[in-house]
C-alpha positions in Angstrom: 188.4 152.2 113.5 188.3 152.2 109.7 184.8 150.5 109.7 183.5 153.5 111.8 185.0 156.1 109.4 183.4 154.0 106.3 179.9 154.0 108.2 180.4 157.7 108.9 181.3 158.5 105.3 178.3 156.4 103.9 176.0 158.1 106.4 177.1 161.5 105.4 177.1 161.0 101.8 173.5 159.8 102.1 172.4 162.8 104.1 174.1 165.1 101.6 172.4 163.4 98.7 169.2 163.8 100.2 169.4 167.4 101.5 170.8 168.4 97.8 167.2 168.0 96.5 165.7 170.0 99.2 168.4 172.7 98.7 168.4 172.7 94.8 164.6 172.6 94.4 164.0 175.2 97.3 162.8 178.1 95.2 161.1 175.9 92.3 157.6 174.7 92.0 157.2 170.7 91.2 155.1 170.0 88.1 151.7 168.6 89.2 152.3 165.2 88.0 155.2 164.4 90.3 153.5 166.1 93.1 150.3 163.8 92.6 152.7 160.7 92.3 154.8 161.5 95.6 151.2 161.6 97.5 150.6 158.1 96.6 154.1 156.9 97.9 152.9 156.3 101.5 150.0 154.0 100.5 152.3 152.1 98.1 154.9 151.5 100.9 152.2 150.3 103.3 150.7 148.0 100.6 154.0 146.7 100.0 154.8 145.9 103.6 151.4 144.3 104.4 150.5 142.3 101.1 153.2 139.7 101.4 152.4 138.9 104.9 148.8 138.3 104.0 149.4 136.3 100.9 152.2 134.0 102.1 152.4 131.3 104.6 154.6 132.5 107.4 158.3 132.0 106.6 157.8 130.8 103.2 157.2 131.7 99.5 154.2 129.5 99.3 150.6 131.2 98.4 148.2 130.2 101.2 144.6 131.2 100.0 143.1 129.7 103.2 145.2 131.6 105.4 143.5 133.4 108.6 145.6 136.4 108.1 144.2 136.7 104.6 140.7 136.4 105.5 141.1 138.8 108.4 142.8 141.4 106.0 140.3 141.3 103.4 137.7 141.9 106.0 139.5 144.6 107.5 139.9 146.3 104.2 136.3 145.9 103.4 135.4 147.5 106.7 137.9 150.3 106.2 136.7 151.0 102.6 132.9 150.9 103.8 133.2 153.0 107.2 136.5 154.9 107.0 136.6 154.1 110.7 140.0 153.1 112.0 139.2 151.7 115.3 136.3 149.6 114.0 138.7 148.4 111.3 141.4 147.3 113.7 138.7 145.5 116.0 137.2 143.8 113.2 140.4 142.5 111.6 141.8 141.5 114.9 138.7 139.9 116.1 138.4 137.7 113.1 142.1 136.8 113.1 141.7 135.8 116.8 138.6 133.6 116.0 140.4 131.8 112.9 143.6 131.3 114.7 
């Protein structure tokens, strides 16, 4: 029973901490610099999730420059940058990964 109270307390504290920023800054306008920085957070998080999987061999900390995932990821990134077409990016990247694997 004590562990559930601890989990509930930590969860409640986390929610209150996050909500405090919304409540305290409700009537204020943030400066331009933090607003621009917050706009870049989703791209940074996505890169932090994807890049290690592309660069390292699965399950190890060894860099693999000839990884099929790295080749498919680089080609998919080039297609995405050039065409801005999500479906084409997914098809090209996945196709190359299936061919090389």
